[in-house]
C-alpha positions as CSV (number, residue, x, y, z in Angstrom):
1,M,107.7,133.6,149.6
2,Q,104.8,136.1,149.3
3,K,101.5,134.5,148.6
4,Q,99.1,135.9,146.0
5,N,95.5,135.3,147.1
6,A,92.9,134.0,144.7
7,T,90.3,136.4,143.5
8,P,87.4,136.4,146.0
9,T,84.6,134.2,144.6
10,S,81.9,136.7,145.7
11,E,82.9,139.2,143.1
12,I,84.4,138.1,139.7
13,P,86.6,140.9,138.3
14,T,86.6,142.3,134.9
15,R,89.7,141.7,132.8
16,D,91.2,145.1,133.5
17,Q,90.9,144.5,137.2
18,V,93.1,141.4,137.1
19,P,96.6,142.1,138.6
20,E,99.5,141.8,136.2
21,E,101.2,139.0,138.3
22,H,98.1,136.8,137.8
23,R,98.1,137.1,134.0
24,W,100.2,135.2,131.5
25,D,102.9,137.2,129.6
26,L,102.2,137.0,125.9
27,S,105.2,139.2,124.9
28,A,107.1,136.2,123.5
29,L,104.4,136.1,120.9
30,C,103.9,139.8,120.3
31,S,105.4,142.6,122.4
32,T,102.4,144.9,122.0
33,E,99.0,145.0,120.2
34,D,100.5,147.5,117.8
35,A,103.3,144.9,117.1
36,W,100.6,142.3,116.3
37,E,99.0,144.7,113.8
38,S,102.3,145.3,112.1
39,D,103.1,141.6,111.9
40,F,99.5,140.9,110.7
41,E,99.9,143.4,107.8
42,R,103.2,141.6,106.9
43,F,101.4,138.3,107.0
44,R,98.6,139.5,104.7
45,G,101.3,140.9,102.4
46,M,103.0,137.5,102.2
47,I,99.8,135.5,101.4
48,P,99.7,136.1,97.6
49,G,103.3,135.1,97.3
50,I,102.5,131.4,98.1
51,A,100.7,131.1,94.8
52,R,103.8,131.8,92.7
53,F,105.3,128.4,93.5
54,A,102.2,126.5,92.1
55,G,103.2,124.0,89.4
56,T,106.9,124.1,90.2
57,L,107.3,121.7,93.2
58,G,108.3,118.7,91.2
59,T,110.7,120.5,88.8
60,S,113.8,120.7,91.0
61,V,115.1,120.7,94.6
62,D,115.6,124.4,94.3
63,A,112.0,124.9,93.5
64,L,110.7,122.6,96.2
65,S,113.0,124.0,98.8
66,A,112.1,127.6,97.9
67,A,108.3,126.8,98.2
68,L,108.7,125.0,101.5
69,N,110.9,127.7,103.0
70,Y,108.3,130.3,102.0
71,A,105.4,128.2,103.3
72,S,107.3,127.5,106.6
73,E,108.0,131.2,107.2
74,L,104.3,132.0,106.5
75,E,103.1,129.2,108.7
76,Q,105.3,130.3,111.6
77,L,104.1,133.8,111.4
78,A,100.5,132.6,111.2
79,E,100.9,130.4,114.2
80,R,102.4,133.2,116.3
81,L,99.7,135.7,115.2
82,G,96.9,133.1,115.7
83,S,98.1,132.0,119.1
84,Y,98.2,135.6,120.3
85,A,94.7,136.4,118.9
86,S,93.3,133.2,120.3
87,L,94.7,133.6,123.8
88,R,93.6,137.2,123.9
89,M,90.1,136.0,122.9
90,S,90.1,133.4,125.7
91,E,90.8,136.2,128.3
92,D,87.5,137.9,127.5
93,A,85.4,136.5,124.7
94,G,82.9,139.3,125.1
95,D,85.3,142.1,124.1
96,S,84.6,143.3,120.6
97,N,88.2,144.3,119.8
98,R,89.4,140.7,120.6
99,Q,86.5,139.3,118.5
100,R,87.5,141.5,115.5
101,R,91.2,140.6,115.8
102,W,90.4,136.9,115.9
103,A,87.9,137.1,113.0
104,R,90.4,139.1,110.9
105,F,93.1,136.5,111.5
106,L,90.8,133.6,110.7
107,Q,89.8,135.2,107.4
108,A,93.4,135.8,106.4
109,A,94.5,132.3,107.5
110,T,91.7,130.8,105.4
111,E,92.9,132.7,102.4
112,A,96.4,131.5,102.9
113,E,95.3,127.9,103.3
114,A,93.3,128.1,100.1
115,L,96.2,129.6,98.1
116,G,98.6,127.0,99.4
117,S,96.2,124.0,98.8
118,Y,98.2,122.9,95.7
119,Q,101.2,121.9,97.7
120,N,100.3,118.5,99.0
121,P,98.8,117.3,95.7
122,E,102.0,118.4,93.9
123,I,104.2,116.7,96.4
124,Q,102.2,113.5,96.1
125,A,102.4,113.7,92.3
126,I,106.2,113.6,92.2
127,D,107.4,110.1,91.2
128,D,109.1,108.0,93.8
129,E,112.6,108.0,92.2
130,T,112.6,111.8,91.8
131,M,111.4,112.3,95.4
132,E,114.1,110.0,96.8
133,R,116.7,112.0,94.9
134,F,115.2,115.2,96.3
135,L,115.1,113.9,99.8
136,A,118.8,113.1,99.7
137,D,119.6,116.8,99.3
138,E,120.5,118.6,102.5
139,R,118.4,121.6,101.5
140,L,115.4,119.5,102.3
141,A,116.8,118.0,105.5
142,E,114.3,119.6,107.9
143,Y,111.4,118.8,105.7
144,R,112.1,115.1,105.1
145,I,109.8,113.8,107.8
146,M,107.0,116.1,106.8
147,L,107.4,115.1,103.1
148,R,107.3,111.4,103.8
149,K,104.2,111.9,105.9
150,I,102.5,113.8,103.1
151,R,103.4,111.1,100.6
152,R,101.8,108.4,102.8
153,F,98.4,109.8,101.7
154,K,99.2,109.3,98.0
155,P,97.0,106.2,97.6
156,H,94.1,108.2,99.1
157,V,94.4,111.4,97.0
158,L,92.1,111.8,94.0
159,S,92.6,113.8,90.8
160,A,93.0,117.5,91.0
161,A,89.5,118.1,89.7
162,E,88.0,115.6,92.2
163,E,90.0,117.2,95.1
164,R,88.7,120.6,94.2
165,L,85.1,119.3,94.3
166,L,85.8,117.7,97.8
167,A,87.4,120.9,99.0
168,M,84.4,122.9,97.8
169,Q,82.0,120.8,100.0
170,E,84.1,121.2,103.1
171,E,82.0,124.0,104.5
172,A,78.8,121.9,104.0
173,N,80.4,118.9,105.6
174,Q,80.4,120.8,108.9
175,T,76.6,121.2,108.9
176,A,75.8,118.3,111.2
177,R,78.4,119.2,113.8
178,R,77.5,122.8,113.8
179,T,73.8,122.2,113.9
180,F,74.3,119.8,116.8
181,G,76.2,122.4,118.7
182,A,73.6,125.1,118.0
183,L,70.8,122.9,119.0
184,T,72.3,121.5,122.2
185,D,74.2,124.6,123.4
186,V,71.8,127.3,122.4
187,D,68.3,126.2,121.5
188,M,67.6,123.4,124.0
189,E,66.4,124.4,127.4
190,F,66.2,122.1,130.4
191,G,64.5,124.3,132.9
192,T,65.3,124.9,136.6
193,I,65.3,122.8,139.7
194,P,65.2,123.6,143.4
195,T,68.3,122.8,145.4
196,P,69.3,123.3,149.0
197,E,71.4,126.2,147.7
198,G,68.6,127.8,145.8
199,E,67.1,127.5,142.3
200,R,69.5,126.2,139.7
201,T,69.2,126.5,135.9
202,I,70.1,123.3,134.1
203,T,72.6,123.8,131.2
204,Q,75.2,121.8,129.5
205,S,77.8,123.1,131.9
206,T,75.7,123.0,135.1
207,F,74.5,119.4,134.5
208,S,77.9,118.0,135.3
209,S,78.1,119.8,138.6
210,L,74.6,118.8,139.5
211,M,75.5,115.1,139.0
212,L,78.1,115.6,141.8
213,H,75.5,117.0,144.2
214,Q,75.2,115.0,147.5
215,D,71.4,115.3,147.5
216,R,70.0,112.4,145.4
217,N,66.8,114.2,144.7
218,V,68.7,117.0,143.1
219,R,70.6,114.6,140.9
220,R,67.5,112.7,140.0
221,R,65.5,115.7,139.0
222,A,68.4,117.2,137.1
223,W,69.0,114.0,135.2
224,E,65.3,113.5,134.3
225,Q,64.9,117.0,133.1
226,F,68.1,117.0,131.1
227,M,67.2,113.7,129.4
228,A,63.7,115.0,128.7
229,G,65.2,117.8,126.7
230,Y,67.0,115.3,124.5
231,D,63.8,113.2,124.2
232,T,62.0,116.3,122.8
233,H,64.6,116.6,120.0
234,K,65.5,112.9,119.6
235,N,64.5,112.6,116.0
236,T,66.5,115.7,114.9
237,L,69.5,114.5,116.9
238,A,69.4,111.0,115.4
239,S,69.1,112.5,111.9
240,L,72.1,114.8,112.5
241,Y,74.2,111.9,113.9
242,A,73.2,109.6,111.0
243,G,74.3,112.3,108.6
244,S,77.6,112.7,110.3
245,V,78.3,108.9,110.2
246,Q,77.2,108.7,106.5
247,L,79.7,111.5,105.7
248,D,82.5,109.6,107.4
249,V,81.6,106.4,105.5
250,Y,81.3,108.3,102.2
251,T,84.6,110.1,102.6
252,A,86.4,106.8,103.5
253,K,85.0,105.1,100.4
254,V,85.9,108.0,98.1
255,R,89.4,108.1,99.4
256,N,89.9,104.3,99.0
257,Y,90.0,103.3,102.7
258,P,88.6,100.0,103.7
259,S,86.4,101.6,106.4
260,A,85.7,104.9,108.2
261,R,87.7,103.7,111.2
262,A,90.7,102.8,109.0
263,A,90.5,106.3,107.5
264,A,90.5,107.9,111.0
265,L,93.4,105.9,112.3
266,F,95.6,106.2,109.2
267,P,97.0,109.8,109.8
268,D,98.6,108.6,113.1
269,A,99.6,105.2,111.6
270,V,97.7,103.4,114.4
271,P,96.9,99.8,113.6
272,E,93.2,98.9,114.0
273,S,94.3,96.1,116.4
274,V,95.2,98.8,118.9
275,Y,91.5,99.8,119.0
276,D,90.3,96.2,119.1
277,N,92.8,95.4,121.9
278,L,91.5,98.3,123.9
279,V,87.9,97.2,123.7
280,A,88.8,93.6,124.5
281,A,90.9,94.5,127.5
282,V,88.2,96.8,129.0
283,R,85.5,94.2,128.4
284,G,87.6,91.7,130.3
285,S,87.7,94.1,133.3
286,L,83.9,94.8,133.4
287,P,83.4,92.5,136.5
288,T,85.7,94.9,138.4
289,L,83.6,97.9,137.2
290,H,80.4,96.2,138.3
291,R,82.0,95.5,141.7
292,Y,82.8,99.2,142.0
293,Y,79.3,100.2,141.2
294,D,78.0,97.9,143.8
295,L,80.5,99.5,146.3
296,R,79.1,102.8,145.3
297,R,75.5,101.6,146.0
298,R,76.5,100.3,149.4
299,A,78.5,103.4,150.3
300,L,75.6,105.7,149.3
301,G,73.2,103.6,151.3
302,L,70.9,102.8,148.3
303,D,68.7,99.9,147.6
304,E,68.6,100.7,143.8
305,F,71.6,102.1,141.9
306,R,70.9,104.4,138.9
307,L,73.0,106.3,136.4
308,Y,72.7,109.5,138.3
309,D,74.5,107.8,141.2
310,T,77.6,107.0,139.3
311,R,79.5,110.3,139.7
312,V,78.7,111.8,143.1
313,P,81.9,111.7,145.2
314,L,81.8,109.0,147.9
315,V,83.9,111.2,150.1
316,A,82.8,114.9,150.0
317,D,85.5,117.4,149.3
318,V,88.0,117.4,152.1
319,P,88.4,120.8,153.7
320,V,91.8,121.8,152.3
321,R,93.1,125.0,150.8
322,H,96.1,125.5,148.5
323,S,97.0,128.9,147.3
324,Y,98.1,129.0,143.7
325,E,101.7,129.3,144.9
326,E,101.3,126.3,147.2
327,A,99.8,124.3,144.3
328,V,102.9,125.1,142.2
329,E,105.1,123.7,145.0
330,L,103.0,120.6,145.2
331,V,103.1,120.0,141.4
332,T,106.8,120.8,141.0
333,D,107.7,118.6,144.0
334,A,105.6,115.8,142.5
335,V,107.6,115.8,139.2
336,S,111.0,115.7,141.0
337,P,111.6,112.1,139.7
338,L,112.0,113.7,136.3
339,G,115.1,115.7,137.4
340,D,116.2,119.3,138.0
341,E,115.8,120.7,134.5
342,Y,112.2,119.6,134.2
343,R,111.3,120.7,137.7
344,T,113.1,124.1,137.6
345,T,111.8,124.9,134.1
346,L,108.2,124.1,135.1
347,R,108.4,126.0,138.4
348,N,109.8,129.1,136.7
349,G,107.1,128.9,134.1
350,L,104.2,128.5,136.5
351,V,105.2,131.4,138.7
352,G,106.5,133.4,135.8
353,G,104.4,134.3,132.7
354,W,103.1,131.0,131.5
355,V,99.8,130.9,133.5
356,D,96.6,133.0,133.5
357,R,95.6,132.0,136.9
358,Y,92.1,133.0,138.0
359,E,88.6,133.6,136.7
360,N,87.5,136.9,135.3
361,K,84.3,138.1,133.5
362,G,84.2,136.8,130.0
363,K,87.1,134.4,130.4
364,R,86.9,131.0,128.8
365,S,85.9,128.3,131.3
366,G,87.9,125.3,132.2
367,A,91.6,124.9,131.5
368,F,93.9,124.3,128.6
369,S,97.6,124.4,127.5
370,A,98.5,126.2,124.3
371,G,102.1,125.7,123.0
372,S,103.6,127.3,119.9
373,Y,107.0,127.4,118.3
374,A,107.7,131.0,119.1
375,G,105.9,131.6,122.4
376,D,105.9,130.0,125.8
377,P,103.6,127.0,126.5
378,Y,100.8,129.0,128.0
379,I,98.2,127.7,130.4
380,L,94.7,129.0,131.1
381,M,93.3,128.2,134.5
382,N,90.3,129.3,136.5
383,Y,92.1,128.3,139.7
384,K,90.2,128.1,143.0
385,D,92.2,127.5,146.2
386,D,89.5,125.5,147.9
387,V,89.1,123.0,145.1
388,L,91.7,120.2,145.3
389,R,90.9,119.0,141.8
390,D,92.3,122.3,140.5
391,V,95.7,121.3,141.8
392,F,95.5,118.1,139.6
393,T,94.3,120.2,136.7
394,L,97.4,122.4,137.0
395,A,99.5,119.3,137.0
396,H,97.7,118.0,133.9
397,E,98.1,121.2,131.9
398,A,101.7,121.5,133.1
399,G,102.4,118.1,131.6
400,H,101.1,119.4,128.2
401,S,103.2,122.5,128.5
402,M,106.4,120.7,129.3
403,H,105.7,118.3,126.4
404,S,105.5,121.4,124.2
405,W,108.6,122.9,125.8
406,Y,110.8,119.8,125.0
407,S,109.3,119.3,121.6
408,V,110.0,122.9,120.4
409,R,113.6,122.6,121.6
410,S,114.2,119.3,119.9
411,N,112.6,119.6,116.5
412,P,112.5,122.0,113.5
413,F,109.2,123.7,113.0
414,P,107.9,121.4,110.2
415,H,107.6,118.5,112.6
416,Y,107.5,119.8,116.2
417,H,103.8,119.1,116.6
418,Y,102.9,115.9,118.5
419,T,99.6,114.2,118.0
420,I,96.6,114.0,120.3
421,F,97.3,110.3,120.7
422,E,100.6,111.4,122.5
423,A,99.4,114.6,124.1
424,E,97.2,113.0,126.8
425,V,100.1,110.8,127.9
426,A,102.4,113.6,129.1
427,S,99.5,115.4,130.9
428,T,98.0,112.4,132.6
429,F,101.6,111.2,133.5
430,N,102.0,114.3,135.7
431,E,98.7,113.6,137.4
432,Q,99.9,110.1,138.3
433,L,103.0,111.5,139.9
434,L,101.0,114.0,141.9
435,F,98.6,111.3,143.1
436,E,101.5,109.1,144.2
437,K,103.1,112.0,146.1
438,M,100.0,113.0,147.9
439,M,99.2,109.3,148.8
440,R,102.8,108.9,150.2
441,E,102.5,112.0,152.3
442,T,98.9,111.6,153.6
443,A,98.1,109.5,156.6
444,D,94.5,110.9,157.1
445,P,92.1,108.1,156.1
446,R,89.5,110.5,154.9
447,M,92.0,112.3,152.6
448,R,93.3,109.0,151.3
449,A,89.8,107.8,150.6
450,Y,89.1,111.1,148.7
451,L,92.2,110.7,146.6
452,V,91.6,107.1,145.8
453,N,88.0,107.8,145.0
454,K,89.1,110.6,142.6
455,Q,91.7,108.3,141.0
456,V,89.2,105.5,140.5
457,D,86.6,107.8,139.0
458,D,89.2,109.4,136.7
459,I,90.3,106.0,135.3
460,L,86.7,105.0,134.9
461,A,85.8,108.2,133.0
462,T,88.9,108.4,130.9
463,L,89.7,104.7,130.2
464,I,86.5,102.7,130.6
465,R,83.7,105.1,129.7
466,Q,85.6,106.4,126.6
467,T,86.1,102.8,125.5
468,M,82.3,102.3,125.7
469,F,82.0,105.4,123.5
470,A,84.6,103.9,121.1
471,E,82.6,100.7,120.9
472,F,79.4,102.6,120.1
473,E,81.2,104.6,117.3
474,Q,82.5,101.4,115.8
475,R,79.1,99.8,115.8
476,A,77.3,102.8,114.4
477,H,79.7,103.2,111.5
478,A,79.7,99.4,110.8
479,M,75.9,99.6,110.6
480,V,76.0,102.3,107.9
481,E,78.8,100.5,106.1
482,S,76.7,97.4,105.9
483,G,73.7,99.3,104.5
484,E,71.7,99.4,107.8
485,P,70.2,102.8,108.4
486,L,70.8,104.8,111.7
487,T,67.5,105.7,113.2
488,V,66.3,106.9,116.6
489,D,65.5,103.3,117.5
490,S,68.7,101.7,116.2
491,V,70.9,104.3,117.9
492,R,69.1,103.9,121.2
493,S,69.0,100.1,121.1
494,T,72.7,99.9,120.2
495,Y,73.6,102.3,123.0
496,R,71.3,100.6,125.5
497,S,73.0,97.2,124.9
498,L,76.4,98.9,125.8
499,L,74.9,100.5,128.9
500,V,73.6,97.1,130.0
501,D,77.0,95.5,129.5
502,Y,79.1,98.2,131.1
503,F,76.9,99.1,134.1
504,G,76.1,95.5,134.9
505,P,73.1,93.8,136.5
506,G,73.3,95.9,139.7
507,T,72.4,99.1,137.9
508,T,68.9,100.1,136.9
509,I,69.0,101.5,133.3
510,D,66.1,104.0,133.1
511,E,64.1,104.2,129.9
512,A,65.6,107.6,128.9
513,A,69.2,106.5,129.6
514,D,70.0,105.5,126.0
515,L,69.3,109.0,124.9
516,E,72.9,109.7,126.0
517,G,74.0,108.2,122.7
518,L,72.5,111.3,121.1
519,R,74.3,113.9,123.3
520,I,78.1,113.2,123.0
521,P,79.7,116.1,121.1
522,H,82.9,114.0,120.4
523,F,80.8,111.6,118.2
524,Y,80.9,114.3,115.6
525,R,84.6,113.9,115.5
526,A,84.6,110.2,114.8
527,F,87.1,107.7,116.4
528,Y,88.6,110.4,118.6
529,V,87.7,109.3,122.1
530,Y,89.7,106.1,122.1
531,K,92.8,108.3,122.3
532,Y,91.8,109.3,125.8
533,A,91.7,105.7,126.8
534,T,95.0,104.8,125.3
535,G,96.5,108.0,126.7
536,I,95.7,107.3,130.3
537,S,96.8,103.6,129.9
538,A,100.2,104.6,128.6
539,A,100.5,107.3,131.3
540,I,99.8,105.0,134.2
541,T,102.2,102.4,132.8
542,L,105.0,104.9,132.2
543,A,104.5,106.6,135.6
544,R,104.9,103.3,137.4
545,R,107.9,102.5,135.2
546,V,109.7,105.8,135.9
547,L,108.9,105.8,139.6
548,A,110.2,102.2,140.0
549,G,113.1,102.6,137.6
550,G,116.2,104.7,137.4
551,T,118.1,106.9,134.9
552,A,117.4,104.6,131.9
553,E,113.6,104.7,132.4
554,R,113.6,108.5,132.9
555,D,115.8,109.1,129.8
556,A,113.5,106.9,127.8
557,Y,110.5,109.0,128.9
558,F,112.4,112.2,127.9
559,G,113.0,110.6,124.5
560,F,109.3,110.5,124.1
561,L,108.8,114.1,125.2
562,R,111.5,115.3,122.8
563,S,110.2,113.4,119.8
564,G,107.5,115.9,118.8
565,G,106.2,114.9,115.4
566,S,109.4,113.2,114.3
567,R,107.9,109.8,114.7
568,F,104.4,108.3,114.6
569,P,102.8,108.0,118.1
570,I,103.1,104.3,118.4
571,E,106.9,104.5,117.7
572,S,107.5,107.5,120.0
573,L,105.7,105.7,122.9
574,K,107.9,102.6,122.2
575,T,110.9,104.8,122.8
576,A,109.4,105.7,126.2
577,G,109.0,102.0,127.0
578,V,105.4,101.2,126.3
579,D,104.1,99.3,123.3
580,M,100.5,100.2,122.6
581,T,100.2,97.6,119.8
582,R,100.1,95.0,122.7
583,P,97.3,94.7,125.2
584,E,99.6,94.9,128.3
585,P,99.6,98.7,128.8
586,V,95.8,98.8,128.9
587,Q,95.7,95.7,131.1
588,E,98.2,97.2,133.5
589,A,96.1,100.3,133.8
590,L,93.0,98.2,134.4
591,A,94.9,96.2,137.1
592,E,95.6,99.5,138.8
593,F,91.9,100.3,138.6
594,E,91.1,96.9,140.3
595,R,93.8,97.5,143.0
596,L,92.4,101.0,143.7
597,V,88.8,99.8,144.0
598,A,89.9,97.2,146.6
599,E,91.8,99.9,148.5
600,L,88.8,102.3,148.4
601,E,86.6,99.5,149.7
602,Q,88.9,99.1,152.7
603,L,89.2,102.8,153.3
604,L,85.4,103.2,153.3
605,L,85.0,100.3,155.6
606,Q,87.5,101.9,158.0
607,G,85.7,105.2,157.7
608,S,82.3,103.7,158.6
């Protein structure tokens, strides 16, 4: 097999310099840019037509079916056009043609959404007896699940006039989140620091890499300057966060939810006990976490352990190189327990047109998977062949893409979308399979220590740290719900108490450490982060189940992948063999964390 070399890191190419074989193939969405323009004009021409069904949805099956069919055709066209425009934008965000295309699509899609905003209220206004009669009609067969989900919200929908007022304030509701982003991403400056590699500017993106630096002085100076930036703006940041929480609480009250958390969990039908079980299980495992931090302190040769020592790898990157094609072989071999169809489909996609492989100027950073009903489940990478973590990133995004592949082929358009609660399961599941494969095939103690250290840190970051964030969100919202104001002091003291609990007596919590409670972007999307913790817990449990099991366990997992949006996430995961309403899946993941910490300790002792 001929190898395609990664783009040399010394010179980042422009988009037009990227070889065709390194790009994704978006022709499944639109064959050419001219074809996109033609379809976009058709989309714009269809938009006014959605309004003609207003006021008719409850009159007959014919009327409801006609409206839903028209809306579905419009939404499928919008998804295809939007996916193409968004993916093209991610290739080179600085290109003005891509910017204009994306802006034009957003404007048209917003218009379509506004004209179709009558649909859900009309569906919810249909009386139960009439709706049951409608649902029995085969013309609505592919919409039954969607309609039942819409009608779940009936107790939380207000009058038409009140709904219009709430809709009118939606733009203003984004003020806190947008201002936070503008302040932290654009206006705030953190200066530069000297490093052995030269002067480095501290930004939101470089801060994370600086926390991985082997030189402790670099980490310390970066951490102190970064936190000093937040200290300068702490009053503004606290005010923005308080406003965001107050909006969550207000919206929940207006819509007749018992709390902001209940409102956030309602769309996915997740019992609040799932949230509470997660927190309780993680709190029960904190002694293991404290033991790991003490292991870190000893491995780094430190007398005093601080927050900027928590992420630096205990084993520096092992000198390995995997070309992109070799990474594909590693990943597809790792998923062999899922059978030939999964493995072959994934391999063909990864070496075919699913993946945009390497960095180019203007390309979006990081990685993502973007599935759609009409196109392939595309993956954006910025792959580097000397970064082992990129192989795991490819496995992760491939898990998302195969989840989308099965979901599209198993469900009609109205309910093929799976939830975020489910999404992180399929992606992290593949990472678990890759980890197990590499551990089985690796005898080198240094490589094993590197892999175990990575796995421990991943579980810590995704399960334990996100649960700490989830605890903070719950406390902050409860304070506002009880009439207690959120101030700089109350935010910091609440967050500091969690830092003390989670990092334990062996970690020195610096005075500025609690400013972290003001810098987490996800806090402006309330009660979201707990899904990362439940996702990795389910993934670890299911991976162990599939690897230790047989055909029945594998088939159960495929039942989950195929379910799409046909079930609520708790039910779809039950079909796979994991019950997230019980504490056992989180406890099993935490038991794996404890086992890995013990293994890492032994490997580090051997290495020393």
